A tleap script that builds the chain and sets N, CA, C and O, in Angstrom:
source leaprc.protein.ff14SB
mol = sequence {
  NMET ASN GLU PRO VAL ARG GLY SER GLU GLN
  GLU ASN GLY GLY ALA MET GLU GLN ARG ILE
  GLN VAL LEU ILE ALA ASP ASP ARG PRO ARG
  SER ARG ASP GLY LEU LYS ALA LEU LEU ALA
  THR TRP PRO GLU VAL GLU VAL VAL GLY GLU
  ALA ALA ASP GLY GLN GLU ALA VAL ARG LEU
  VAL GLU GLU CYS ARG PRO ASP VAL VAL LEU
  MET ASP VAL ARG MET PRO SER MET ASP GLY
  LEU GLU ALA THR ARG LEU ILE LYS GLY ARG
  TRP PRO GLU VAL LYS ILE ILE VAL LEU THR
  MET TYR PRO SER TYR ARG ALA ASP ALA LEU
  THR ALA GLY ALA ASP ALA PHE LEU ILE LYS
  GLY CYS PRO ALA GLU GLU LEU LEU GLU ALA
  ILE LEU ASP CARG
}
set mol.1.N position { -4.301 64.132 12.836 }
set mol.1.CA position { -4.872 63.895 11.495 }
set mol.1.C position { -5.747 63.038 11.401 }
set mol.1.O position { -5.590 62.110 12.194 }
set mol.2.N position { -6.745 62.955 10.652 }
set mol.2.CA position { -7.119 61.787 10.378 }
set mol.2.C position { -6.525 60.701 9.170 }
set mol.2.O position { -6.267 61.226 8.087 }
set mol.3.N position { -6.370 59.693 9.259 }
set mol.3.CA position { -5.873 58.886 7.713 }
set mol.3.C position { -7.002 58.656 7.435 }
set mol.3.O position { -7.975 58.598 8.187 }
set mol.4.N position { -6.898 58.412 5.589 }
set mol.4.CA position { -7.884 58.358 4.697 }
set mol.4.C position { -8.702 56.578 5.234 }
set mol.4.O position { -7.858 55.920 5.841 }
set mol.5.N position { -9.728 56.013 5.131 }
set mol.5.CA position { -10.232 55.004 5.376 }
set mol.5.C position { -9.829 53.702 4.160 }
set mol.5.O position { -9.469 52.527 4.229 }
set mol.6.N position { -10.144 54.740 3.005 }
set mol.6.CA position { -10.191 53.883 1.550 }
set mol.6.C position { -9.394 54.332 0.648 }
set mol.6.O position { -9.112 55.481 0.990 }
set mol.7.N position { -8.809 54.040 -0.429 }
set mol.7.CA position { -7.666 54.363 -1.172 }
set mol.7.C position { -6.247 54.732 -0.518 }
set mol.7.O position { -6.147 55.168 0.629 }
set mol.8.N position { -5.250 54.526 -1.310 }
set mol.8.CA position { -4.087 54.686 -0.920 }
set mol.8.C position { -3.433 56.362 -1.259 }
set mol.8.O position { -4.209 57.007 -1.965 }
set mol.9.N position { -2.399 56.972 -0.937 }
set mol.9.CA position { -2.460 58.044 -1.432 }
set mol.9.C position { -1.415 58.497 -2.208 }
set mol.9.O position { -0.431 57.787 -2.001 }
set mol.10.N position { -1.203 59.345 -2.990 }
set mol.10.CA position { 0.169 59.566 -3.848 }
set mol.10.C position { 0.105 61.111 -3.882 }
set mol.10.O position { -0.790 61.939 -3.713 }
set mol.11.N position { 1.492 61.160 -4.183 }
set mol.11.CA position { 1.974 62.989 -3.880 }
set mol.11.C position { 1.828 63.610 -5.198 }
set mol.11.O position { 2.587 63.269 -6.105 }
set mol.12.N position { 0.697 64.704 -5.430 }
set mol.12.CA position { 0.823 65.231 -6.584 }
set mol.12.C position { 0.922 66.946 -6.102 }
set mol.12.O position { 0.129 67.567 -5.395 }
set mol.13.N position { 2.067 67.386 -6.700 }
set mol.13.CA position { 2.804 68.690 -6.317 }
set mol.13.C position { 2.929 68.813 -4.565 }
set mol.13.O position { 2.506 69.868 -4.094 }
set mol.14.N position { 3.261 68.203 -3.989 }
set mol.14.CA position { 3.259 68.307 -2.690 }
set mol.14.C position { 1.989 67.992 -2.075 }
set mol.14.O position { 2.101 68.039 -0.850 }
set mol.15.N position { 0.857 67.697 -2.448 }
set mol.15.CA position { -0.272 67.480 -1.472 }
set mol.15.C position { -0.529 65.855 -2.053 }
set mol.15.O position { -0.074 65.292 -3.048 }
set mol.16.N position { -1.292 65.463 -1.170 }
set mol.16.CA position { -1.642 63.758 -0.970 }
set mol.16.C position { -2.612 63.654 -1.410 }
set mol.16.O position { -3.506 63.957 -0.620 }
set mol.17.N position { -2.978 63.317 -2.468 }
set mol.17.CA position { -4.180 62.594 -3.641 }
set mol.17.C position { -4.433 61.010 -2.880 }
set mol.17.O position { -3.571 60.264 -2.417 }
set mol.18.N position { -6.033 60.794 -2.942 }
set mol.18.CA position { -5.900 59.512 -2.780 }
set mol.18.C position { -6.521 59.016 -3.954 }
set mol.18.O position { -7.197 59.587 -4.810 }
set mol.19.N position { -6.062 57.534 -3.787 }
set mol.19.CA position { -6.067 56.501 -5.346 }
set mol.19.C position { -7.136 56.039 -5.318 }
set mol.19.O position { -7.660 56.185 -4.213 }
set mol.20.N position { -7.909 55.383 -6.238 }
set mol.20.CA position { -8.922 54.537 -6.177 }
set mol.20.C position { -8.394 53.192 -6.164 }
set mol.20.O position { -7.628 52.930 -7.092 }
set mol.21.N position { -8.644 52.226 -5.273 }
set mol.21.CA position { -8.228 51.019 -5.237 }
set mol.21.C position { -8.761 49.860 -6.095 }
set mol.21.O position { -9.766 49.514 -5.475 }
set mol.22.N position { -8.656 49.103 -7.126 }
set mol.22.CA position { -9.187 47.942 -7.884 }
set mol.22.C position { -8.865 47.057 -7.430 }
set mol.22.O position { -7.766 47.009 -6.877 }
set mol.23.N position { -9.889 45.760 -7.492 }
set mol.23.CA position { -9.717 44.372 -7.679 }
set mol.23.C position { -10.181 44.118 -8.625 }
set mol.23.O position { -11.284 44.617 -8.848 }
set mol.24.N position { -9.414 42.989 -9.906 }
set mol.24.CA position { -9.752 42.439 -11.406 }
set mol.24.C position { -10.449 41.328 -10.869 }
set mol.24.O position { -10.091 40.831 -9.802 }
set mol.25.N position { -11.709 40.763 -11.711 }
set mol.25.CA position { -12.031 39.309 -11.287 }
set mol.25.C position { -12.363 38.786 -12.449 }
set mol.25.O position { -13.552 38.889 -12.752 }
set mol.26.N position { -11.434 38.084 -13.424 }
set mol.26.CA position { -11.636 37.765 -14.670 }
set mol.26.C position { -10.671 36.255 -14.561 }
set mol.26.O position { -9.585 36.109 -14.001 }
set mol.27.N position { -11.528 35.195 -15.336 }
set mol.27.CA position { -10.917 34.153 -15.448 }
set mol.27.C position { -9.725 33.577 -16.755 }
set mol.27.O position { -9.270 32.494 -17.122 }
set mol.28.N position { -9.544 35.417 -17.248 }
set mol.28.CA position { -8.643 34.842 -18.165 }
set mol.28.C position { -6.943 35.741 -17.905 }
set mol.28.O position { -6.884 36.970 -17.873 }
set mol.29.N position { -6.131 35.150 -17.802 }
set mol.29.CA position { -4.941 36.277 -17.526 }
set mol.29.C position { -4.381 37.171 -18.825 }
set mol.29.O position { -3.391 37.900 -18.755 }
set mol.30.N position { -5.190 36.983 -20.010 }
set mol.30.CA position { -4.830 37.603 -20.909 }
set mol.30.C position { -5.860 38.769 -20.528 }
set mol.30.O position { -5.340 39.869 -20.713 }
set mol.31.N position { -7.126 38.839 -20.066 }
set mol.31.CA position { -8.051 40.112 -20.047 }
set mol.31.C position { -7.371 40.623 -18.208 }
set mol.31.O position { -7.379 41.775 -17.775 }
set mol.32.N position { -7.004 39.736 -17.668 }
set mol.32.CA position { -6.503 40.578 -16.454 }
set mol.32.C position { -5.236 41.222 -16.898 }
set mol.32.O position { -4.974 42.236 -16.250 }
set mol.33.N position { -4.577 40.983 -17.614 }
set mol.33.CA position { -3.446 41.850 -17.840 }
set mol.33.C position { -3.378 42.987 -18.754 }
set mol.33.O position { -2.504 43.834 -18.942 }
set mol.34.N position { -4.473 42.794 -19.249 }
set mol.34.CA position { -4.987 44.177 -20.094 }
set mol.34.C position { -5.285 45.012 -19.331 }
set mol.34.O position { -4.622 46.048 -19.384 }
set mol.35.N position { -6.181 44.931 -18.508 }
set mol.35.CA position { -7.075 45.683 -18.070 }
set mol.35.C position { -5.568 46.488 -16.622 }
set mol.35.O position { -5.371 47.628 -16.202 }
set mol.36.N position { -5.036 45.436 -16.408 }
set mol.36.CA position { -4.196 46.031 -15.385 }
set mol.36.C position { -3.009 47.061 -15.994 }
set mol.36.O position { -2.643 48.117 -15.478 }
set mol.37.N position { -2.461 46.387 -17.370 }
set mol.37.CA position { -2.194 47.536 -18.219 }
set mol.37.C position { -2.869 49.177 -18.266 }
set mol.37.O position { -2.367 50.264 -17.979 }
set mol.38.N position { -4.251 48.783 -18.771 }
set mol.38.CA position { -4.725 49.985 -19.047 }
set mol.38.C position { -4.657 50.722 -17.765 }
set mol.38.O position { -4.283 51.894 -17.791 }
set mol.39.N position { -5.005 50.116 -16.564 }
set mol.39.CA position { -5.268 51.091 -15.179 }
set mol.39.C position { -4.181 51.519 -14.837 }
set mol.39.O position { -4.256 52.344 -13.927 }
set mol.40.N position { -2.783 51.206 -15.340 }
set mol.40.CA position { -1.397 51.779 -14.685 }
set mol.40.C position { -1.005 52.431 -15.385 }
set mol.40.O position { 0.143 52.875 -15.386 }
set mol.41.N position { -2.363 52.789 -16.617 }
set mol.41.CA position { -1.861 54.181 -17.139 }
set mol.41.C position { -3.351 55.418 -16.692 }
set mol.41.O position { -3.971 56.154 -17.460 }
set mol.42.N position { -3.463 55.291 -15.707 }
set mol.42.CA position { -4.245 56.422 -14.799 }
set mol.42.C position { -3.890 56.198 -13.182 }
set mol.42.O position { -4.183 55.389 -12.302 }
set mol.43.N position { -2.898 57.675 -13.358 }
set mol.43.CA position { -2.569 57.984 -11.615 }
set mol.43.C position { -3.430 57.751 -10.473 }
set mol.43.O position { -3.059 57.345 -9.372 }
set mol.44.N position { -4.732 58.072 -10.861 }
set mol.44.CA position { -6.031 57.786 -9.858 }
set mol.44.C position { -6.404 56.482 -9.365 }
set mol.44.O position { -7.124 56.228 -8.399 }
set mol.45.N position { -5.819 55.686 -10.158 }
set mol.45.CA position { -6.432 54.281 -9.871 }
set mol.45.C position { -5.373 53.907 -9.619 }
set mol.45.O position { -4.369 54.505 -10.008 }
set mol.46.N position { -5.325 52.490 -8.682 }
set mol.46.CA position { -4.439 51.067 -8.232 }
set mol.46.C position { -5.082 50.165 -8.356 }
set mol.46.O position { -6.294 50.108 -8.147 }
set mol.47.N position { -4.343 49.270 -8.736 }
set mol.47.CA position { -4.379 47.432 -8.864 }
set mol.47.C position { -4.375 46.923 -7.578 }
set mol.47.O position { -3.374 47.270 -6.952 }
set mol.48.N position { -5.158 46.211 -6.958 }
set mol.48.CA position { -4.584 45.950 -5.637 }
set mol.48.C position { -4.629 44.492 -5.210 }
set mol.48.O position { -4.315 44.081 -4.093 }
set mol.49.N position { -5.148 43.605 -6.449 }
set mol.49.CA position { -5.347 42.495 -6.724 }
set mol.49.C position { -6.036 42.047 -7.736 }
set mol.49.O position { -6.875 42.848 -8.149 }
set mol.50.N position { -5.951 40.629 -8.507 }
set mol.50.CA position { -6.593 39.835 -9.027 }
set mol.50.C position { -6.831 38.777 -8.779 }
set mol.50.O position { -6.045 38.173 -8.049 }
set mol.51.N position { -8.179 38.019 -9.354 }
set mol.51.CA position { -8.368 36.969 -8.710 }
set mol.51.C position { -9.144 36.311 -10.209 }
set mol.51.O position { -9.877 37.073 -10.839 }
set mol.52.N position { -8.956 35.070 -10.644 }
set mol.52.CA position { -9.287 34.218 -11.555 }
set mol.52.C position { -10.445 33.596 -11.352 }
set mol.52.O position { -10.781 32.828 -12.253 }
set mol.53.N position { -11.397 33.731 -10.124 }
set mol.53.CA position { -12.765 33.152 -10.215 }
set mol.53.C position { -13.585 34.073 -8.951 }
set mol.53.O position { -13.226 34.910 -8.123 }
set mol.54.N position { -14.843 33.423 -9.311 }
set mol.54.CA position { -15.423 34.583 -8.220 }
set mol.54.C position { -15.313 34.112 -6.603 }
set mol.54.O position { -15.799 34.876 -5.770 }
set mol.55.N position { -14.690 32.887 -6.165 }
set mol.55.CA position { -14.587 32.366 -4.628 }
set mol.55.C position { -13.182 33.713 -4.492 }
set mol.55.O position { -13.152 34.675 -3.725 }
set mol.56.N position { -12.234 33.326 -5.462 }
set mol.56.CA position { -10.965 34.028 -5.195 }
set mol.56.C position { -11.351 35.657 -4.737 }
set mol.56.O position { -11.003 36.300 -3.746 }
set mol.57.N position { -12.303 36.056 -6.011 }
set mol.57.CA position { -12.783 37.893 -6.067 }
set mol.57.C position { -13.116 37.869 -4.135 }
set mol.57.O position { -12.456 38.425 -3.258 }
set mol.58.N position { -14.134 37.170 -4.023 }
set mol.58.CA position { -14.739 37.418 -2.533 }
set mol.58.C position { -13.546 37.236 -1.311 }
set mol.58.O position { -13.497 37.953 -0.311 }
set mol.59.N position { -12.775 36.324 -1.560 }
set mol.59.CA position { -11.777 36.200 -0.825 }
set mol.59.C position { -10.856 37.279 -0.731 }
set mol.59.O position { -10.271 37.390 0.346 }
set mol.60.N position { -10.584 38.165 -1.706 }
set mol.60.CA position { -9.683 39.196 -1.670 }
set mol.60.C position { -10.379 40.342 -1.575 }
set mol.60.O position { -9.685 41.337 -1.365 }
set mol.61.N position { -11.716 40.532 -1.679 }
set mol.61.CA position { -12.506 41.554 -1.199 }
set mol.61.C position { -12.218 41.469 0.588 }
set mol.61.O position { -11.817 42.445 1.220 }
set mol.62.N position { -12.478 40.261 1.151 }
set mol.62.CA position { -12.246 40.574 2.637 }
set mol.62.C position { -10.913 40.950 2.471 }
set mol.62.O position { -11.002 42.167 2.637 }
set mol.63.N position { -9.827 40.734 2.271 }
set mol.63.CA position { -8.615 40.896 2.225 }
set mol.63.C position { -8.083 42.088 2.014 }
set mol.63.O position { -7.433 42.766 2.809 }
set mol.64.N position { -8.487 42.415 0.516 }
set mol.64.CA position { -8.002 43.992 0.475 }
set mol.64.C position { -8.553 45.435 0.722 }
set mol.64.O position { -8.107 46.575 0.843 }
set mol.65.N position { -9.950 44.685 0.737 }
set mol.65.CA position { -11.158 45.400 0.826 }
set mol.65.C position { -10.715 46.871 -0.127 }
set mol.65.O position { -10.339 47.953 0.324 }
set mol.66.N position { -10.849 46.591 -1.134 }
set mol.66.CA position { -10.779 47.783 -2.514 }
set mol.66.C position { -12.249 48.540 -2.255 }
set mol.66.O position { -13.244 48.394 -1.546 }
set mol.67.N position { -11.602 49.694 -3.572 }
set mol.67.CA position { -12.967 50.543 -3.361 }
set mol.67.C position { -13.355 50.143 -4.585 }
set mol.67.O position { -14.368 50.797 -4.831 }
set mol.68.N position { -13.073 49.320 -5.630 }
set mol.68.CA position { -14.504 49.158 -6.919 }
set mol.68.C position { -13.461 47.637 -7.197 }
set mol.68.O position { -12.249 47.506 -7.029 }
set mol.69.N position { -14.396 46.726 -7.630 }
set mol.69.CA position { -14.246 45.427 -8.277 }
set mol.69.C position { -14.664 45.819 -9.649 }
set mol.69.O position { -15.617 46.547 -9.927 }
set mol.70.N position { -13.737 45.180 -10.573 }
set mol.70.CA position { -14.095 45.044 -12.550 }
set mol.70.C position { -14.448 43.340 -12.166 }
set mol.70.O position { -13.510 42.632 -11.801 }
set mol.71.N position { -15.430 42.932 -12.243 }
set mol.71.CA position { -16.134 41.702 -12.370 }
set mol.71.C position { -16.371 41.147 -13.551 }
set mol.71.O position { -17.329 41.666 -14.125 }
set mol.72.N position { -15.795 40.185 -14.194 }
set mol.72.CA position { -16.300 39.116 -15.539 }
set mol.72.C position { -17.601 38.567 -15.006 }
set mol.72.O position { -17.960 38.787 -13.849 }
set mol.73.N position { -18.222 37.932 -15.763 }
set mol.73.CA position { -19.269 37.142 -15.478 }
set mol.73.C position { -19.238 35.606 -15.673 }
set mol.73.O position { -19.849 34.817 -14.951 }
set mol.74.N position { -18.777 35.405 -16.297 }
set mol.74.CA position { -18.155 34.044 -16.978 }
set mol.74.C position { -17.058 32.960 -15.905 }
set mol.74.O position { -16.092 32.743 -16.637 }
set mol.75.N position { -16.895 32.477 -15.016 }
set mol.75.CA position { -15.780 32.390 -14.437 }
set mol.75.C position { -15.884 31.013 -13.475 }
set mol.75.O position { -16.884 31.003 -12.757 }
set mol.76.N position { -15.246 30.179 -13.392 }
set mol.76.CA position { -15.650 28.707 -13.182 }
set mol.76.C position { -15.238 29.010 -11.679 }
set mol.76.O position { -14.548 29.976 -11.355 }
set mol.77.N position { -15.843 27.889 -10.638 }
set mol.77.CA position { -16.097 27.529 -9.434 }
set mol.77.C position { -17.395 28.658 -9.169 }
set mol.77.O position { -18.544 28.315 -8.891 }
set mol.78.N position { -16.975 29.917 -9.308 }
set mol.78.CA position { -18.382 30.985 -8.751 }
set mol.78.C position { -18.209 31.765 -9.504 }
set mol.78.O position { -17.122 32.322 -9.657 }
set mol.79.N position { -19.578 32.081 -10.383 }
set mol.79.CA position { -19.393 33.212 -11.477 }
set mol.79.C position { -19.359 34.379 -10.687 }
set mol.79.O position { -19.588 34.493 -9.483 }
set mol.80.N position { -19.026 35.277 -11.564 }
set mol.80.CA position { -19.306 36.720 -11.250 }
set mol.80.C position { -20.634 37.540 -10.757 }
set mol.80.O position { -20.622 38.639 -10.202 }
set mol.81.N position { -22.168 36.490 -11.198 }
set mol.81.CA position { -22.965 36.775 -10.247 }
set mol.81.C position { -23.124 36.677 -8.921 }
set mol.81.O position { -23.470 37.647 -8.246 }
set mol.82.N position { -22.964 35.879 -8.580 }
set mol.82.CA position { -22.814 34.968 -7.069 }
set mol.82.C position { -22.015 35.848 -6.349 }
set mol.82.O position { -22.322 36.495 -5.348 }
set mol.83.N position { -20.815 35.808 -7.034 }
set mol.83.CA position { -19.396 36.843 -6.440 }
set mol.83.C position { -19.904 38.334 -6.174 }
set mol.83.O position { -19.316 39.039 -5.354 }
set mol.84.N position { -21.269 38.906 -7.053 }
set mol.84.CA position { -21.053 40.080 -7.185 }
set mol.84.C position { -22.059 40.085 -5.624 }
set mol.84.O position { -21.732 40.773 -4.657 }
set mol.85.N position { -23.455 39.071 -5.643 }
set mol.85.CA position { -24.322 39.092 -4.366 }
set mol.85.C position { -23.559 39.115 -3.141 }
set mol.85.O position { -23.766 39.895 -2.211 }
set mol.86.N position { -22.330 37.885 -3.199 }
set mol.86.CA position { -22.064 37.873 -1.863 }
set mol.86.C position { -21.324 38.885 -1.271 }
set mol.86.O position { -21.280 39.092 -0.058 }
set mol.87.N position { -20.568 39.704 -2.386 }
set mol.87.CA position { -19.751 40.666 -1.667 }
set mol.87.C position { -20.531 42.221 -1.393 }
set mol.87.O position { -19.960 43.059 -0.696 }
set mol.88.N position { -21.815 42.487 -1.985 }
set mol.88.CA position { -22.455 43.389 -1.971 }
set mol.88.C position { -23.375 43.153 -0.589 }
set mol.88.O position { -23.761 44.045 0.166 }
set mol.89.N position { -23.662 41.489 -0.440 }
set mol.89.CA position { -24.129 41.608 1.142 }
set mol.89.C position { -22.629 41.745 2.132 }
set mol.89.O position { -22.761 41.853 3.351 }
set mol.90.N position { -21.726 41.735 1.730 }
set mol.90.CA position { -21.096 41.785 3.349 }
set mol.90.C position { -20.646 43.154 3.405 }
set mol.90.O position { -20.505 43.790 4.450 }
set mol.91.N position { -20.364 43.706 1.904 }
set mol.91.CA position { -19.435 45.008 1.879 }
set mol.91.C position { -20.053 45.965 0.954 }
set mol.91.O position { -19.530 46.241 -0.126 }
set mol.92.N position { -21.058 46.429 1.322 }
set mol.92.CA position { -22.188 47.161 0.276 }
set mol.92.C position { -21.708 48.084 -0.163 }
set mol.92.O position { -22.089 48.387 -1.294 }
set mol.93.N position { -20.745 48.893 0.448 }
set mol.93.CA position { -19.450 50.119 -0.002 }
set mol.93.C position { -18.804 50.151 -1.031 }
set mol.93.O position { -18.516 51.196 -1.615 }
set mol.94.N position { -18.416 48.768 -1.477 }
set mol.94.CA position { -17.711 48.148 -2.730 }
set mol.94.C position { -18.602 48.169 -4.065 }
set mol.94.O position { -19.697 47.664 -4.316 }
set mol.95.N position { -17.595 49.054 -4.930 }
set mol.95.CA position { -18.481 49.253 -6.182 }
set mol.95.C position { -17.726 48.185 -6.886 }
set mol.95.O position { -16.522 47.960 -7.000 }
set mol.96.N position { -19.252 47.343 -7.508 }
set mol.96.CA position { -18.908 46.178 -8.632 }
set mol.96.C position { -18.844 46.945 -9.914 }
set mol.96.O position { -19.388 48.037 -9.750 }
set mol.97.N position { -18.432 46.804 -11.009 }
set mol.97.CA position { -18.575 46.622 -12.008 }
set mol.97.C position { -18.541 45.861 -12.888 }
set mol.97.O position { -17.438 45.863 -13.434 }
set mol.98.N position { -19.438 44.991 -13.428 }
set mol.98.CA position { -19.518 43.864 -13.950 }
set mol.98.C position { -18.730 44.647 -15.408 }
set mol.98.O position { -19.020 45.770 -15.819 }
set mol.99.N position { -17.770 43.790 -15.971 }
set mol.99.CA position { -17.552 44.024 -17.342 }
set mol.99.C position { -17.353 42.669 -18.123 }
set mol.99.O position { -16.228 42.170 -18.141 }
set mol.100.N position { -18.272 42.135 -18.686 }
set mol.100.CA position { -18.383 41.480 -19.789 }
set mol.100.C position { -18.587 41.077 -21.561 }
set mol.100.O position { -18.898 41.975 -22.344 }
set mol.101.N position { -18.464 40.267 -21.832 }
set mol.101.CA position { -18.666 40.391 -23.333 }
set mol.101.C position { -19.897 39.828 -23.724 }
set mol.101.O position { -20.008 39.436 -24.886 }
set mol.102.N position { -21.136 39.694 -22.689 }
set mol.102.CA position { -22.490 39.327 -23.127 }
set mol.102.C position { -23.423 40.339 -22.503 }
set mol.102.O position { -23.570 40.398 -21.282 }
set mol.103.N position { -23.937 40.989 -23.193 }
set mol.103.CA position { -24.922 42.057 -22.649 }
set mol.103.C position { -26.060 41.378 -22.231 }
set mol.103.O position { -26.784 42.034 -21.483 }
set mol.104.N position { -26.553 39.860 -22.594 }
set mol.104.CA position { -27.312 40.049 -22.198 }
set mol.104.C position { -27.799 39.551 -20.608 }
set mol.104.O position { -28.828 39.090 -20.114 }
set mol.105.N position { -26.241 39.978 -20.055 }
set mol.105.CA position { -25.694 39.717 -18.364 }
set mol.105.C position { -26.577 41.240 -17.747 }
set mol.105.O position { -27.025 41.107 -16.608 }
set mol.106.N position { -26.732 42.075 -18.158 }
set mol.106.CA position { -27.341 43.490 -17.512 }
set mol.106.C position { -28.381 43.030 -16.558 }
set mol.106.O position { -28.200 42.881 -15.350 }
set mol.107.N position { -29.531 42.810 -17.229 }
set mol.107.CA position { -30.371 42.753 -15.743 }
set mol.107.C position { -30.257 41.826 -14.663 }
set mol.107.O position { -30.823 41.946 -13.577 }
set mol.108.N position { -29.353 40.715 -15.074 }
set mol.108.CA position { -28.746 39.776 -13.728 }
set mol.108.C position { -27.791 40.317 -13.352 }
set mol.108.O position { -27.336 39.760 -12.353 }
set mol.109.N position { -27.174 41.257 -13.706 }
set mol.109.CA position { -25.814 41.516 -12.878 }
set mol.109.C position { -26.866 42.897 -12.082 }
set mol.109.O position { -26.828 43.039 -10.860 }
set mol.110.N position { -27.553 43.612 -12.775 }
set mol.110.CA position { -27.538 44.797 -11.581 }
set mol.110.C position { -28.478 44.105 -10.734 }
set mol.110.O position { -28.331 44.277 -9.524 }
set mol.111.N position { -29.444 43.332 -11.137 }
set mol.111.CA position { -30.446 42.693 -9.641 }
set mol.111.C position { -29.710 41.926 -9.023 }
set mol.111.O position { -30.037 42.023 -7.840 }
set mol.112.N position { -28.743 41.078 -9.155 }
set mol.112.CA position { -27.261 41.122 -8.360 }
set mol.112.C position { -26.544 41.817 -7.250 }
set mol.112.O position { -25.889 41.279 -6.358 }
set mol.113.N position { -26.836 43.526 -7.497 }
set mol.113.CA position { -26.386 44.217 -6.955 }
set mol.113.C position { -24.604 45.058 -7.659 }
set mol.113.O position { -23.807 45.820 -7.112 }
set mol.114.N position { -24.625 44.499 -8.881 }
set mol.114.CA position { -23.702 45.898 -9.804 }
set mol.114.C position { -23.999 47.180 -9.983 }
set mol.114.O position { -24.949 47.694 -10.574 }
set mol.115.N position { -23.000 47.703 -9.357 }
set mol.115.CA position { -23.223 49.152 -9.596 }
set mol.115.C position { -23.510 49.753 -11.130 }
set mol.115.O position { -24.454 50.504 -11.377 }
set mol.116.N position { -22.571 49.314 -12.080 }
set mol.116.CA position { -22.623 49.317 -13.504 }
set mol.116.C position { -22.171 48.637 -14.169 }
set mol.116.O position { -21.135 48.112 -13.763 }
set mol.117.N position { -22.547 48.353 -15.199 }
set mol.117.CA position { -22.353 47.293 -16.114 }
set mol.117.C position { -21.580 47.522 -17.650 }
set mol.117.O position { -22.174 48.112 -18.553 }
set mol.118.N position { -20.327 47.034 -17.806 }
set mol.118.CA position { -19.774 47.534 -19.394 }
set mol.118.C position { -19.515 46.182 -20.184 }
set mol.118.O position { -19.241 45.057 -19.767 }
set mol.119.N position { -19.655 46.565 -21.183 }
set mol.119.CA position { -19.207 45.355 -22.154 }
set mol.119.C position { -17.866 45.730 -22.896 }
set mol.119.O position { -17.587 46.702 -23.599 }
set mol.120.N position { -16.880 44.257 -22.371 }
set mol.120.CA position { -15.515 44.343 -22.318 }
set mol.120.C position { -15.286 44.574 -24.258 }
set mol.120.O position { -15.639 43.901 -25.227 }
set mol.121.N position { -14.354 46.159 -24.059 }
set mol.121.CA position { -13.887 46.477 -25.437 }
set mol.121.C position { -14.375 47.720 -25.436 }
set mol.121.O position { -14.126 48.535 -26.325 }
set mol.122.N position { -15.073 47.936 -24.476 }
set mol.122.CA position { -15.788 49.729 -24.422 }
set mol.122.C position { -14.800 51.026 -24.214 }
set mol.122.O position { -13.663 51.062 -23.742 }
set mol.123.N position { -15.530 51.951 -24.668 }
set mol.123.CA position { -13.772 52.874 -24.661 }
set mol.123.C position { -13.463 53.057 -23.241 }
set mol.123.O position { -14.110 53.082 -22.194 }
set mol.124.N position { -12.239 53.177 -23.587 }
set mol.124.CA position { -11.648 53.669 -21.747 }
set mol.124.C position { -11.656 54.326 -21.200 }
set mol.124.O position { -11.062 54.250 -20.124 }
set mol.125.N position { -12.525 55.715 -21.680 }
set mol.125.CA position { -12.666 56.451 -21.192 }
set mol.125.C position { -13.975 56.081 -20.469 }
set mol.125.O position { -14.063 56.507 -19.318 }
set mol.126.N position { -15.095 55.300 -20.989 }
set mol.126.CA position { -16.132 54.701 -20.289 }
set mol.126.C position { -15.729 54.018 -19.230 }
set mol.126.O position { -16.471 54.076 -18.249 }
set mol.127.N position { -14.915 53.485 -19.164 }
set mol.127.CA position { -14.262 52.650 -18.163 }
set mol.127.C position { -13.937 53.096 -16.973 }
set mol.127.O position { -14.094 52.748 -15.802 }
set mol.128.N position { -13.166 54.440 -17.890 }
set mol.128.CA position { -12.478 55.331 -15.967 }
set mol.128.C position { -13.502 56.236 -15.452 }
set mol.128.O position { -13.332 56.699 -14.325 }
set mol.129.N position { -14.880 56.653 -16.340 }
set mol.129.CA position { -15.460 57.536 -15.823 }
set mol.129.C position { -16.642 56.585 -14.708 }
set mol.129.O position { -17.213 57.038 -13.716 }
set mol.130.N position { -16.755 54.990 -15.350 }
set mol.130.CA position { -17.547 54.262 -14.487 }
set mol.130.C position { -16.433 53.914 -13.449 }
set mol.130.O position { -17.156 53.417 -12.585 }
set mol.131.N position { -15.333 53.845 -13.007 }
set mol.131.CA position { -14.273 53.444 -11.944 }
set mol.131.C position { -14.621 54.811 -10.888 }
set mol.131.O position { -15.131 54.831 -9.768 }
set mol.132.N position { -14.108 55.919 -11.774 }
set mol.132.CA position { -14.408 57.332 -10.612 }
set mol.132.C position { -15.662 57.957 -10.123 }
set mol.132.O position { -15.691 58.741 -9.175 }
set mol.133.N position { -16.828 57.532 -10.895 }
set mol.133.CA position { -17.930 57.865 -10.263 }
set mol.133.C position { -18.279 57.532 -9.204 }
set mol.133.O position { -18.451 56.349 -8.911 }
set mol.134.N position { -18.433 58.364 -8.521 }
set mol.134.CA position { -18.523 58.360 -6.892 }
set mol.134.C position { -20.411 58.182 -6.291 }
set mol.134.O position { -20.677 58.160 -5.089 }
savepdb mol mol.pdb
quit
């Protein structure tokens, strides 16, 4: 039997379902905690790591190999746009959703390789849809 390469499994009525592994990259602990609490309410999603800056995000992607990264733009050390470029250059299969308060970063985020761009505070359903959209 082949083991799944991406995601982890959870049992659902006797059947195993693959969960989407998510890494949260945001320099604000309160933002990371809020996202983690929201994502914990969705059984199809599992948070596998948290990064406080772009450098840590790149390191954790290499270590954890998440399916999805929720990436803030403005962070110390290395911003989310540079981290997005590096991650997509090395692991193009990792989906990056830029999640920021600044709509003016949309074009730069997509140019950097982001798969989706959302504004912080968007409806939870919109975030879930972006995570689940494969």
